[in-house]
Short mmCIF file of the C-alpha atoms (twelve columns), coordinates in Angstrom:
data_MODEL
# 
_entry.id   MODEL 
# 
loop_
_atom_site.group_PDB 
_atom_site.id 
_atom_site.type_symbol 
_atom_site.label_atom_id 
_atom_site.label_alt_id 
_atom_site.label_comp_id 
_atom_site.label_asym_id 
_atom_site.label_seq_id 
_atom_site.Cartn_x 
_atom_site.Cartn_y 
_atom_site.Cartn_z 
_atom_site.pdbx_PDB_model_num 
ATOM 1   C CA . MET A 1   0.000   0.000   0.000  1 
ATOM 2   C CA . SER A 2   1.380   3.364   -0.963 1 
ATOM 3   C CA . LEU A 3   1.597   6.385   1.304  1 
ATOM 4   C CA . SER A 4   -1.190  8.054   -0.676 1 
ATOM 5   C CA . GLU A 5   -3.534  5.103   -0.159 1 
ATOM 6   C CA . LEU A 6   -2.658  4.869   3.517  1 
ATOM 7   C CA . ALA A 7   -3.231  8.582   4.108  1 
ATOM 8   C CA . CYS A 8   -6.614  8.446   2.363  1 
ATOM 9   C CA . THR A 9   -7.547  5.320   4.318  1 
ATOM 10  C CA . TYR A 10  -6.793  7.024   7.624  1 
ATOM 11  C CA . ALA A 11  -8.643  10.174  6.545  1 
ATOM 12  C CA . THR A 12  -11.685 8.083   5.587  1 
ATOM 13  C CA . LEU A 13  -11.596 6.273   8.930  1 
ATOM 14  C CA . ILE A 14  -11.323 9.567   10.819 1 
ATOM 15  C CA . LEU A 15  -14.316 11.000  8.983  1 
ATOM 16  C CA . TYR A 16  -16.314 7.814   9.583  1 
ATOM 17  C CA . ASP A 17  -15.394 7.748   13.276 1 
ATOM 18  C CA . GLU A 18  -16.491 11.359  13.729 1 
ATOM 19  C CA . ASP A 19  -19.781 10.760  11.832 1 
ATOM 20  C CA . ILE A 20  -18.827 13.332  9.208  1 
ATOM 21  C CA . SER A 21  -19.933 12.755  5.623  1 
ATOM 22  C CA . ILE A 22  -17.072 11.302  3.604  1 
ATOM 23  C CA . THR A 23  -16.337 13.464  0.568  1 
ATOM 24  C CA . SER A 24  -13.264 13.860  -1.587 1 
ATOM 25  C CA . ASP A 25  -12.830 17.450  -0.391 1 
ATOM 26  C CA . LYS A 26  -12.845 16.446  3.278  1 
ATOM 27  C CA . ILE A 27  -10.422 13.576  2.651  1 
ATOM 28  C CA . ALA A 28  -8.115  15.932  0.741  1 
ATOM 29  C CA . THR A 29  -8.326  18.486  3.560  1 
ATOM 30  C CA . LEU A 30  -7.330  15.917  6.204  1 
ATOM 31  C CA . VAL A 31  -4.499  14.572  4.062  1 
ATOM 32  C CA . LYS A 32  -3.229  18.096  3.410  1 
ATOM 33  C CA . ALA A 33  -3.410  18.894  7.146  1 
ATOM 34  C CA . ALA A 34  -1.212  15.842  7.758  1 
ATOM 35  C CA . SER A 35  1.352   17.263  5.299  1 
ATOM 36  C CA . VAL A 36  1.045   14.297  2.955  1 
ATOM 37  C CA . ASN A 37  1.099   14.894  -0.782 1 
ATOM 38  C CA . VAL A 38  -1.264  12.588  -2.662 1 
ATOM 39  C CA . GLU A 39  -2.286  12.388  -6.270 1 
ATOM 40  C CA . SER A 40  -5.565  14.210  -6.859 1 
ATOM 41  C CA . TYR A 41  -7.518  11.075  -7.820 1 
ATOM 42  C CA . TRP A 42  -7.019  9.207   -4.499 1 
ATOM 43  C CA . PRO A 43  -9.466  11.238  -2.369 1 
ATOM 44  C CA . SER A 44  -12.201 10.913  -4.993 1 
ATOM 45  C CA . LEU A 45  -11.660 7.140   -5.251 1 
ATOM 46  C CA . PHE A 46  -11.970 6.706   -1.506 1 
ATOM 47  C CA . ALA A 47  -15.038 8.975   -1.379 1 
ATOM 48  C CA . LYS A 48  -16.700 6.895   -4.114 1 
ATOM 49  C CA . LEU A 49  -15.903 3.704   -2.207 1 
ATOM 50  C CA . ALA A 50  -17.364 5.131   0.985  1 
ATOM 51  C CA . ASP A 51  -20.441 6.220   -0.943 1 
ATOM 52  C CA . LYS A 52  -21.038 2.745   -2.403 1 
ATOM 53  C CA . ARG A 53  -20.036 0.629   0.606  1 
ATOM 54  C CA . ASN A 54  -20.664 1.010   4.304  1 
ATOM 55  C CA . VAL A 55  -17.305 1.779   5.951  1 
ATOM 56  C CA . GLY A 56  -18.457 0.085   9.168  1 
ATOM 57  C CA . ASP A 57  -19.113 -3.144  7.253  1 
ATOM 58  C CA . LEU A 58  -15.680 -2.920  5.639  1 
ATOM 59  C CA . ILE A 59  -14.062 -2.557  9.056  1 
ATOM 60  C CA . MET A 60  -15.960 -5.497  10.499 1 
ATOM 61  C CA . ASN A 61  -15.082 -7.760  7.542  1 
ATOM 62  C CA . ILE A 62  -11.352 -7.072  7.314  1 
ATOM 63  C CA . GLY A 63  -10.319 -10.695 7.800  1 
ATOM 64  C CA . ALA A 64  -13.109 -12.218 5.708  1 
ATOM 65  C CA . SER A 65  -12.182 -13.806 2.417  1 
ATOM 66  C CA . GLY A 66  -14.268 -14.862 -0.546 1 
ATOM 67  C CA . ALA A 67  -13.489 -18.552 0.014  1 
ATOM 68  C CA . ALA A 68  -15.054 -18.472 3.468  1 
ATOM 69  C CA . SER A 69  -18.460 -17.348 2.201  1 
ATOM 70  C CA . PRO A 70  -21.196 -19.980 2.158  1 
ATOM 71  C CA . VAL A 71  -22.220 -21.599 -1.094 1 
ATOM 72  C CA . SER A 72  -25.912 -21.324 -1.894 1 
ATOM 73  C CA . VAL A 73  -27.506 -24.477 -3.211 1 
ATOM 74  C CA . SER A 74  -30.211 -24.217 -5.829 1 
ATOM 75  C CA . SER A 75  -33.526 -25.951 -5.211 1 
ATOM 76  C CA . SER A 76  -33.446 -27.477 -8.699 1 
ATOM 77  C CA . GLY A 77  -31.980 -30.747 -7.464 1 
ATOM 78  C CA . PRO A 78  -28.793 -32.599 -6.603 1 
ATOM 79  C CA . ALA A 79  -27.095 -31.850 -9.918 1 
ATOM 80  C CA . ALA A 80  -27.070 -28.122 -9.239 1 
ATOM 81  C CA . GLY A 81  -26.001 -28.669 -5.644 1 
ATOM 82  C CA . GLY A 82  -23.212 -30.991 -6.748 1 
ATOM 83  C CA . ALA A 83  -21.986 -28.471 -9.295 1 
ATOM 84  C CA . ALA A 84  -21.982 -25.701 -6.698 1 
ATOM 85  C CA . ALA A 85  -20.157 -27.910 -4.209 1 
ATOM 86  C CA . ALA A 86  -17.608 -28.908 -6.858 1 
ATOM 87  C CA . ALA A 87  -16.968 -25.253 -7.652 1 
ATOM 88  C CA . ALA A 88  -16.202 -24.408 -4.015 1 
ATOM 89  C CA . PRO A 89  -12.480 -24.705 -3.221 1 
ATOM 90  C CA . ALA A 90  -11.419 -27.177 -0.574 1 
ATOM 91  C CA . VAL A 91  -10.080 -25.668 2.633  1 
ATOM 92  C CA . GLU A 92  -6.959  -27.304 3.981  1 
ATOM 93  C CA . GLU A 93  -6.413  -27.434 7.706  1 
ATOM 94  C CA . LYS A 94  -2.965  -26.766 9.126  1 
ATOM 95  C CA . LYS A 95  -1.661  -29.166 11.724 1 
ATOM 96  C CA . GLU A 96  -0.280  -27.512 14.812 1 
ATOM 97  C CA . GLU A 97  3.195   -28.562 15.808 1 
ATOM 98  C CA . ALA A 98  4.224   -28.686 19.436 1 
ATOM 99  C CA . PRO A 99  6.777   -25.985 20.235 1 
ATOM 100 C CA . GLU A 100 10.263  -27.233 21.006 1 
ATOM 101 C CA . SER A 101 11.441  -26.797 24.560 1 
ATOM 102 C CA . ASP A 102 14.974  -25.953 25.704 1 
ATOM 103 C CA . ASP A 103 15.333  -29.509 27.056 1 
ATOM 104 C CA . ASP A 104 15.003  -30.887 23.528 1 
ATOM 105 C CA . MET A 105 17.952  -28.803 22.318 1 
ATOM 106 C CA . GLY A 106 20.325  -29.933 25.009 1 
ATOM 107 C CA . PHE A 107 20.820  -26.530 26.596 1 
ATOM 108 C CA . GLY A 108 18.796  -23.954 28.498 1 
ATOM 109 C CA . LEU A 109 18.637  -20.199 28.433 1 
ATOM 110 C CA . PHE A 110 20.738  -19.773 31.595 1 
ATOM 111 C CA . ASP A 111 23.270  -22.632 31.114 1 
# 
């Protein structure tokens, strides 16, 4: 993420947190007050995003990915459900390894 994107992101979050309408002019004003030079199109892009999407929803779904969303099954029968299930990627589980202790290495921290 570039400095311009980061500055506009913070400005958008500040405006959202203060319940101020998010416009390109207000984003540009905050970025300018922070002494950050950004290209003129960044504030308008972030304002358009905030206009189309709820910033609160974006904050709450930061860690969500497309693969984790549920697959809807059509009521037209098993063939459609099987096709939808086949299209969904398989999720692999990671096995947790037990951490090594100092005893296993043959020496301790204070030896």
